[in-house]
N, C-alpha and C positions, 0 to 999 in steps of 0.2 A: 791622767795621761800615761800611755804605755811607754816602755823603755825605747822602743823603736822611734816613736815620735820625738821623745826627748833627745835621743842621740842625733836625729836628723836636724833638729832645730837648735840644739845647744842652749846657750843662755840668751837667745834673741828675744826681742820684744814679743814675738809670736809665742815662743815657748813659755815665757813668763805669764803672758795673758792666759794661755790655756791652763796653766797650773793654778791661777789665782782668781780669775775674773769670770763671774756668772753673767752671761749676756742676755739682754732683753731681745725678744723677737728673733730668736736664733735656734736652729736645730743643735741642741747641746752636744749630742753624740757626734754629729758631723763636724762640729767646731773643733773637737779634739784632734781630728785628722787634717782639717784644712786651715785652722787658725784664722786670725783676723787680718784685715787690711788696716794697718796702723798709720793713722794720719798724724803728722808732726807739725805742720804749719799750713797757713792759708794766706792768700792775698787776692783781693778782688773776688772773682768767681772761681778761682782755682784753689785746690788744696794739693799738698805734696805728702807722699808716704815716706816711710823710714828707709826706703831704697832710693829716694830722690826722684821718683816718678811723679809727674804732675798730672792732675785730672781737672777737667771742667766739672764742677759740682752741679750736676743737672737737676738735683732735687733740693738745692739750698739747704743741705744738711738733712733736715726733716721738715721740709716745706716752710722753713722758718728764717733762714739767714738772709733777710731782705737786703742788707748792706754788704753782703759778702763776708769775707773772713779776716778783715783787718780794719781797724778804725782807731787811730790814736786819740781822737777826741773822746770817744767813749771810755777808752782805757784811762784817760786823765780824769774824767768825771768820777769814775769808780774809785780811783786812788784818792782824789780830794774828799769824796764823801766818806771813805774809810778813815781818813785822818780826822774828819770833823765829828762824825757820829757813825761808827761802823755797824752798830745794831741798836735798834729799839723796837718795841712792840706796839700793838694797837689795842691790847686788852684793857679793860677797866678804865675807860675814858682817857687812855694815853694816846698821843699822836706825835707826828713829826712832820716837818715841812715837805720832804720829798713825797710822802704819801698824799698829803693835802694837795700839793701842786699837780700831781699826776691824776688824782681823782677829778679835779677841776678841768684838766685838759681833756680827759676822756668824755666827761659830760658835754663839753663843748663840741666834741667830734661826733657824738652819738647820731645814728641815722634817724632816730625819732626821739622825742623828749624822754629823758631818763631822770630819775630822782637821786640815786645814790650808787656808789661804787664800792664793792667788796673785793679785797685783794687776796689772792692765793698764789701758788707757786708753779702750777702747771695747768694745762687744759683739763686733764683728768680731775684734778682737785676742784677746779672751777665748776665743772659739770656735776661733780658729786655734791658740791655746795648747793647748786641749783635744785637738785632733787630734794635736799633737806629743806630748802626755802619753800618749795612748792608744798610739801607736806605740812610744814610749820604754818604757812599762810592759810591753808584750808582748815587746820585746827582753829586758828584764830577767827575764821569766818563761821565757825560752827558747822563745818561740813566734813566731819571725820571720815566719811566714806569716800570722799572725792580725792583719791590718792593715786589712781592708776596713771601711768605716764607712757605715752606712745613714742616710739622712734621707728626707724625704717630698716628694712632688710638692706644690708650693705652700708648702712650708716655707721659712722665711727665717732664715738664720743669719749674715748679714753679707756683706761684699764683698772681704775679703782673698782671696788665691788659694784657700786651702783652704776658708775660710768661704763664699765665693761658690760653690764647687763643691758644698758641702752644700746651699746654697739651691736650691730646686726651682722656680725661675722662669726662663723662657726669656731675658728681657732681661739677666739676670745672667750668662748663659753665652755668648750669641751674640756673635761677633766678639772675644771674649776668650780663645778657645781653651780653654774650660772645659766640663765639669768635668775635673779631673785624675784620674789613675788611682786606683783603690781607693775611689772614692766611688760609692755605689749609691743608687737612689731607689725607694721603695715607695709604695703607694697613698696618695692624699690622703683623709683621713677626713671628707669633706664629704657628708653624707647627701643633701642637697637636690640636688646636682649629679651624684653618682656612684653612688647606690643604684640597683639594678635595680628594674624595675616590681614593686610589691607587697612589696618588701624592707623589713622593719621596721628600726628603728635597731639593735636587738640583732643581728639577722641580718646587717646590713651590717657591724657591728663584728666579728662572727665571721669574715666573709669577709676583712676587712682583716687580721685576725690570721693567717688561713690563708695569705693571699698573702705576708705577711711570712715565715712559716715556710717556704713554698715557695722564696722568694728565698734564705733562709739555706741551705737544703738544696741548692739549685742551685749556689750559690757554694762550698759546703763549710763547715760550722760551724767547722772549724779555721782558716778564713781570715777570718771575720767577727768584728770586735773590739768594735764599739759601735754604738749608734743614738742619734741626736740627735732630740729632739722639743721644740717649744714646747708648753707645756700648752694654750694657745689659739694657733692659727696667726695671726700678726699681719698682716704685709705681704702674705700670701697671700690676705687677705680677711676677717679676723676669723672664723675657722672654729672652732667649738666641737665637738670630736669627740663622737660619740654615746655614749650610756650603755653602760657595760661595756667600752668600747674599750681604755682603759688597763690595766684588769685583765687583759684577754686578751693584749695585746701584751707586757706585762711577764712573763706566764707563759711566752711563747715565748722571750723574751730570757734568762730565767733557765735555761730548759731547755738552751740552747746556750752558756751562759756568755758572753753578750754584754752589755757595760756599757750602762746607761741614762744618757744625758746629758740633763739638763733645761736647756733654754735659757730662762731666766727673765728675759731682757733686757727684754721688754715686760711680762710678767705679774707680775714680782716687785714687792714693796713695795705691796700693797694693791689692785692693779688688778682682780683677779678677785673681790674680797670677802674674801680672806684675805691674810696676809702674802705667801704664795707661791701661784702657780698650782698647784704640786704638791699643796698641801693641798686646794684646791678640786676638783681632778680626780682625786685618789687616786693620786699618783705617788710612788715611793720611789727617788730617783735615786742613782747612784753618784758622779756628778759634777754640779755645778750651776754655771752661768754666770749672771752678773747685771751690769747696768749701768744706764743711763738714770735711773730714779728712785732709784738708790743715793745719788746726790747731788742729787736733784730736777733734775738736769741743770744745776746752777749751775756745775759744773766737770766736765771729762771724767775719768771713772774707771770701771773695771769690775773684776770679781773672778771668780775660779774657786775653788769649794770642792770638795775631793776627800775621799773617805772613807779610812779607815785602810788598807784593802787597796791602794788606788791609791797612797797615800803611801809605804807600805812598799816597793813596787816601784820608785818613783822614787828613794827613798833608796838602795836597794841598787845601782841602776845608776849613780847619781851617784858613789857611793863607788868603784865599779869603774873609772869613767872618770876621776874626780877632780873633777868638777863637774857640776852640772845646767846645761848650756850653753844656757840660754834666759832671756830677760828683756828688759826695755825700760828705757831711761834713766829714764823717768817712771813705772815700776812703783811704785805706792804713793806717788806724789808727796806730800810733806807737806801742801801747801796743799789739794790735792784730797781727801786722806784726812781732813784736819781738817774740811773742809766736809761731806764725806759722813757723818762721825760726828755732827756737829751736826745734820745733816738727820735722821738716825735719832732723835736726842734730841727734835727738834721733833715728829716723827711720834708718838713715844710720849706726849709731854706734851699734845698736842692731840687724842690718840686719833684720828689721821687714818684708821687702818684701820677703826675702828668707824664713823667718819663715812662712809667710802666704802661700807661695808655698808649703812648707813641710806639713803644717796643712791641705792644701786643699785635700790631699789624704784621710786621715781619714774622713774629713768633707764630701766630696763627696761620699765616700763609705757608710757612715751612711745615707746620704740623699737618695741615689739611692735605698738603702735597704727598704726604706719606701714605695717604689712602690708596694710591696707585700701586703700592708695593704688594707683591703677590702674597705676602704673609700677613698683611694688615686687613682686618675686616672693618674696623671703624677707627677713625681719627676724630677725637672729640676734645674740645677745650673752650675756654673763655679767658680773656685777659692774658695773664702770664702763667697759666697752668693748663696742662693738657695730658692726654694719654692716647695710646694706640692699643687696640685689642688684636691679638694674634689668633688667627684661625687657620684651620686646615683646608677650608673651602669657603671662598667668599660668598657663593650663592646660598649655600645651606647654613653658613655660620658655624659649621662643625668645629668643635674644639679638637686640639691635638692631644692625643693621649700619651702618657698620663697627663692629666690636667696640671698645670704649672710648669711642665717641662719646657715648653716653648718660651715662656717668660724668663725663666731662669737661664736658658741658653742665650737669649739675646742680651740680657743684663750682663752676663759674663763676657760676651764679646764686646759689649760697650766698654766695660772696665778695662779690658785688654787694650782698647783703643784710646784710653785716657778720658773716658766719660763715665761718670757715676749717675745712674738712673735707679729707679726702684721698680721691681716687678711685683705686682699685686695679683697673684695668680698669673694669668696670661695677658694682663694689661700692663703696659710699660708707661710709667708716669714721668712727666718732665715738668719741673717747677724750679727754674733757676733763680738765683738772687735777682732782685728787681733792678739792681744797678747794671745788669748785663747790657752790653753795647751791640750794635748791629752786626759787626764782624764776628763777635763771639757767638751770637745766635746762629750765624751762618755755619760756624765751625761746629757748634753743638749738634746741629741737625746733619751736618756732613758725617760726623762720627756715628750718629745714631743710624743713619741710613746704611753706612758700612757695616754696622753691627747687625742690622736686619738682614743684609745680604749674606753675611757670614752665618748667621743663625739659620736662615732658610737653607743654605747649602748643607749645614751639618744635619739639620732635621731631615732633609731630603735623603742624604746618604744613609741615615739610620732607618729609612722607610717610614718615617712619621709624617711626612709632608710631601705632597705630590705636585704642589703648585709651581 
């Protein structure tokens, strides 16, 4: 930090942050001059910064705070578990009740029959674990060449080495020397951006499935092991695949004995209007990963569920080797597991998933109404998640140059108006806590529309937008 910045900020939270804290997903040079928005407390769907300004948290933190930002019951459960058993592990045949109870609960909730649950600490760790499981399984089955894994352009599966390789976004690969070997990417199922002229949603879905099959055949079916899909692509822009898409790609995967991995890290636990995005989109996975709303993000925890076929292969190979040589110190941490289990009980007792379904009607109505804004090319969503894409021309879908400038501008205007959203390029994502009420939905979209108006005016004045 330079001396000018230091003198301007003194010993504020911002100055101390700039001096000491390396931030994820941040322009590090820009951060030295701009500093952070420092949040000090939360209540319901609102958070408050260190200047006392209150914001509607329109992205539920990071797609994750389903219960909002305060819950005494979860705080009490964490405290009680810390007093009884603050830590124990799952290595070498050890266990504890919170992990056992949570595993049973997840198996009972699974969208299709699952056999076992493995715990990790984040969605990235969960998906990295799945990659290793898939490779381990195929070695167990005597298929050492069947190791390639397919994900999608604009898909997001995390930031560890393998998970970031699966992620189909350039910023997660550039200068990290990624992706690693054996990771393939197929078409992004975004009809608005990638359909050919006159191509219907169903025709586009058919082409996506054909391109997937061509990729498998090109690589060799005996070399392709699995495909990762988020039911709704999250960080890639909240992209809801077109009708018939999943039925068609699942048929291709079954044809060539390729496992389907459902990444439910964002979609799981009510976000799409059902418990799982798999149920909303018609997916029958072999493996499912989840995190985020598993504990309403009160503590870090994630899980991988595997079906019986996968488990039997893991079991056989671990017996051959002598151990399943994978795991984390904090896999199924008792405090995190206890909080996650209590979170699920709260969801059940307050019928949070039913509430989310009910709130999805006004949420989607407000979202779709933004399509009439001169800056908006597409308004897309399902359940309680959505996005708008900002364009320079509605007819041609032309982007505003430089790319990302429009999204950053609107997100800044939203923050000035007390609304936190996330711009992913020039798509603005909205994903509030599931506890949000109708009047709060109205206010969220009122602030967002005002931000779009202000953004359009600024971009027009700068000669970047003529709408």
